[in-house]
C-alpha positions in Angstrom: 0.0 0.0 0.0 1.3 3.5 -0.9 1.7 6.1 1.8 1.3 9.7 0.7 3.1 12.5 2.6 2.1 16.1 1.7 4.5 18.9 2.0 3.8 21.5 4.7 3.1 24.3 2.2 1.0 22.1 -0.2 -2.0 24.5 -0.1 -0.1 27.8 -0.2 0.5 28.0 -3.9 0.1 26.0 -7.1 3.8 25.7 -7.6 4.5 23.4 -4.6 5.4 19.8 -5.4 3.7 17.0 -3.6 6.2 14.6 -2.0 5.2 11.0 -2.3 6.9 8.1 -0.5 6.0 4.6 -1.7 6.5 1.9 0.9 7.0 -1.4 -0.9 5.7 -4.5 1.0 8.6 -6.7 2.3 9.0 -10.0 0.6 8.6 -12.9 3.1 11.8 -14.9 3.3 11.5 -18.6 3.4 13.9 -21.6 3.6 14.4 -23.4 0.3 16.4 -26.6 -0.1 17.7 -28.8 -2.9 20.3 -31.3 -3.9 22.3 -32.2 -7.1 24.6 -35.1 -7.8 26.9 -35.8 -10.8 28.7 -39.1 -10.7 31.9 -38.7 -12.6 34.2 -41.0 -10.7 33.6 -43.9 -8.3 29.9 -43.2 -8.0 30.0 -42.9 -4.2 28.5 -39.4 -3.5 25.1 -39.3 -2.0 23.0 -36.2 -0.9 19.5 -36.1 0.6 17.3 -33.4 2.0 14.2 -33.4 4.2 12.1 -31.5 6.7 10.1 -31.9 9.8 8.3 -29.7 12.4 11.6 -28.6 13.9 14.1 -28.0 11.0 15.0 -28.6 7.4 18.1 -30.7 6.9 20.8 -31.9 4.5 22.9 -35.1 4.7 26.0 -35.3 2.5 28.0 -38.5 2.2 31.1 -39.2 0.2 32.0 -42.9 0.3 35.3 -44.6 -0.5 36.5 -48.2 -0.7 34.1 -50.9 -1.8 31.0 -48.8 -1.0 29.6 -51.1 1.7 29.6 -48.3 4.3 27.9 -45.9 1.9 25.3 -48.4 0.9 24.4 -49.0 4.6 24.2 -45.3 5.4 22.0 -44.6 2.4 19.4 -47.0 3.9 19.1 -45.1 7.2 15.8 -43.3 8.0 17.6 -40.0 8.4 14.6 -37.9 9.4 13.7 -40.2 12.2 17.3 -40.5 13.3 17.9 -36.8 13.4 14.7 -36.1 15.3 15.4 -38.8 17.8 18.9 -37.5 18.6 18.2 -33.8 17.9 19.9 -32.6 21.1 22.6 -35.2 21.3 24.9 -35.5 18.3 27.1 -37.8 20.2 24.2 -40.2 20.6 23.4 -39.8 16.9 27.0 -40.9 16.0 26.7 -43.8 18.4 23.5 -44.9 16.8 25.1 -44.7 13.3 28.1 -46.8 14.5 25.9 -49.4 16.2 24.1 -49.8 12.8 27.4 -50.1 10.9 28.6 -52.7 13.4 25.6 -55.0 12.8 26.0 -57.4 10.0 22.8 -58.0 8.0 23.4 -61.7 7.9 24.6 -62.0 11.5 28.3 -61.9 10.7 30.8 -59.3 11.9 31.2 -56.5 9.3 34.7 -56.0 8.0 34.8 -52.5 6.6 38.6 -52.5 6.0 39.5 -49.4 3.9 35.8 -48.8 3.5 34.1 -45.7 4.9 32.4 -42.4 4.2 32.4 -38.7 5.1 29.2 -37.3 6.7 28.0 -33.7 6.8 24.7 -32.9 8.4 23.1 -29.5 8.3 20.0 -28.6 10.3 18.4 -25.3 9.7 15.9 -24.1 12.3 14.0 -20.8 12.2 16.7 -18.9 14.0 19.9 -20.9 14.0 21.9 -23.5 12.0 23.6 -26.6 13.3 26.3 -28.6 11.4 27.7 -32.0 12.4 30.7 -33.1 10.3 33.1 -36.0 10.1 35.5 -36.3 7.2 36.2 -33.7 4.5 32.8 -32.9 3.0 32.8 -29.3 4.0 29.8 -26.9 4.7 30.0 -23.3 3.7 27.6 -20.7 5.2 27.1 -17.1 4.1 25.0 -14.8 6.3 24.7 -11.4 4.7 28.4 -10.4 4.1 30.0 -12.9 6.5 31.3 -16.4 5.6 31.8 -19.4 7.7 33.1 -22.9 7.1 33.2 -26.2 8.9 36.5 -27.9 9.7 37.8 -30.7 7.4 39.3 -33.7 9.1 42.5 -33.9 7.0 46.0 -32.6 7.0 44.8 -29.1 7.6 43.2 -30.0 10.9 46.1 -29.2 13.2 44.6 -30.6 16.4 43.9 -34.0 14.7 47.3 -34.3 13.0 49.1 -33.5 16.3 46.9 -36.2 18.0 47.9 -38.8 15.4 51.6 -37.9 15.7 51.4 -39.0 19.3 49.8 -42.3 18.4 52.6 -44.9 17.8 50.2 -47.2 16.0 49.5 -44.6 13.3 51.9 -44.0 10.4 51.8 -40.6 8.6 53.0 -40.8 5.0 53.8 -37.8 2.8 52.2 -37.6 -0.6 51.4 -35.1 -3.3 48.0 -33.6 -4.2 46.8 -31.1 -6.7 46.0 -27.5 -5.7 43.9 -25.1 -7.8 45.6 -21.7 -8.0 42.9 -19.9 -10.0 40.4 -20.7 -12.7 43.0 -21.9 -15.1 46.2 -22.9 -13.2 47.1 -25.8 -10.9 50.2 -27.0 -9.1 51.1 -29.8 -6.7 51.5 -29.4 -2.9 52.4 -31.9 -0.2 49.7 -33.9 1.4 49.4 -36.7 3.9 48.0 -40.2 4.2 47.2 -41.6 7.6 47.8 -45.4 8.1 45.6 -46.8 10.9 46.0 -50.3 12.4 43.2 -52.7 11.6 42.6 -55.7 13.9 41.4 -57.9 11.1 44.6 -57.7 9.1 48.3 -56.7 9.5 47.9 -54.3 6.6 47.3 -50.7 7.6 44.0 -48.9 6.9 45.1 -46.0 4.7 43.0 -42.9 4.2 43.6 -39.2 3.6 41.4 -38.2 6.6 41.9 -38.1 10.3 38.2 -39.1 10.9 35.6 -40.9 8.9 32.6 -43.1 9.3 33.3 -46.8 8.8 36.7 -48.4 8.7 35.5 -50.8 11.3 35.7 -54.5 12.1 32.6 -55.1 14.1 32.5 -52.6 16.9 36.2 -51.6 16.5 36.6 -48.4 14.4 40.1 -47.4 13.2 39.6 -43.7 13.2 38.3 -41.3 15.9 34.5 -41.3 15.9 33.5 -37.8 16.9 31.6 -35.1 15.0 32.9 -31.6 14.8 30.0 -29.3 15.8 29.2 -25.9 14.5 26.2 -23.7 15.4 25.4 -20.1 14.4 22.3 -17.9 14.9 20.6 -15.8 12.2 17.7 -13.3 12.1 14.5 -13.3 10.1 15.8 -10.4 8.0 19.2 -12.1 7.2 20.1 -13.5 3.8 21.5 -16.9 4.4 23.1 -19.3 1.8 24.4 -22.7 2.8 26.2 -25.1 0.5 27.1 -28.6 1.9 29.2 -30.5 -0.6 31.7 -33.3 -1.2 35.2 -32.6 -2.1 34.1 -33.0 -5.7 33.1 -29.4 -5.5 35.7 -27.9 -3.0 38.8 -29.6 -4.6 38.4 -27.5 -7.8 37.6 -24.2 -6.1 40.1 -21.5 -5.4 37.7 -19.0 -3.9 35.0 -20.5 -1.7 33.5 -17.2 -0.8 32.9 -16.5 -4.5 31.0 -19.8 -4.8 28.6 -18.9 -2.1 28.2 -15.3 -3.4 27.5 -16.4 -6.9 25.0 -19.0 -5.7 23.1 -16.3 -3.7 23.2 -13.8 -6.6 21.8 -16.4 -9.0 19.1 -17.5 -6.5 18.0 -13.9 -6.1 18.1 -13.0 -9.8 16.7 -16.3 -11.1 15.9 -19.1 -8.6 17.7 -21.7 -6.5 17.1 -24.4 -9.1 18.9 -22.3 -11.7 21.7 -21.6 -9.3 22.4 -25.2 -8.4 22.2 -26.3 -12.1 24.8 -23.6 -13.1 27.0 -24.4 -10.1 27.0 -28.1 -11.0 27.8 -27.3 -14.7 30.7 -25.0 -13.7 32.1 -27.7 -11.4 31.9 -30.5 -13.9 33.7 -28.2 -16.4 36.5 -27.8 -13.9 37.0 -31.6 -13.8 37.1 -31.9 -17.6 38.9 -28.7 -18.7 42.6 -28.4 -19.5 44.7 -26.7 -16.8 48.0 -24.9 -17.0 50.2 -27.0 -14.7 52.9 -25.1 -12.9 55.8 -26.6 -11.0 58.1 -24.3 -8.9 56.5 -21.3 -10.6 57.2 -22.5 -14.2 54.6 -23.6 -16.7 55.2 -27.3 -17.5 52.3 -28.4 -19.6 48.5 -28.3 -20.1 46.7 -31.2 -18.5 43.4 -32.5 -17.2 42.7 -34.1 -13.9 43.3 -37.8 -14.6 40.5 -39.0 -12.3 37.4 -36.8 -12.1 35.6 -37.0 -8.8 31.9 -37.3 -8.1 30.1 -34.1 -7.2 27.5 -34.0 -4.5 25.9 -30.7 -3.5 23.1 -29.8 -1.1 21.9 -26.2 -0.5 19.7 -24.4 2.0 18.8 -20.7 1.4 16.9 -18.1 3.4 16.4 -15.3 0.9 
């Protein structure tokens, strides 16, 4: 509805201009969610979304190994599980691990070198909670501020220091690709973590300090603990959340730009268009030719030899 404000001298002469202020109705902000998956590699990315009376949620999984752990996790009743353990993420993880330790045929599950990351996002009306284990990161943009969950890998200093003190764990140096910008890549030093496994003398090697699975029955090789993140937001805030596997984050050099572009395209178009464009751009990164630099010198043009699966979930309050 328009509100008309007359000038104080409106009736003194015919030359006075009427001042008109138009108040536009405020658009109601709602929470919208969606998922997208592109299987380019081992076909072990899985993303789901849902809602209940308390929150909307995302669950992002990135499996590795034979896929047994991922297949088990995909069958869980996530909505029921998240509601039951809404206030106790430690109980949630215990329930997941009890489930992984139960063989469907009565045998003891042997998930040697088999596991999955897990990122859970719950968006309530006034706050956001994230539970993460592994390296499927969650990015959150609230107005002009950016926040990211911790990855459980070589960059998690606390975890790496903990494993250095464990005489049963061997840390092995390796190399990994690093994206410098939209066209250039190089190699940087990475780490593998070799965990003992009670079912075999061979070490259980992964590039993460924590993950679901990697268990022989009730014995889990890696530390089983979620990293927790919570942040509040207001009804007037613009909020964009992207929870994704490393199939997205490994080919990104500016994470903030990913979130900003997604928000911009959601506002100018819609969230479906935004996720479609993000997925297409990400797939192009895995298939394009890159300028490969070594010690600052251009060596060759090359592609990633093994494209990764891409799993993305989003929640927006715009």
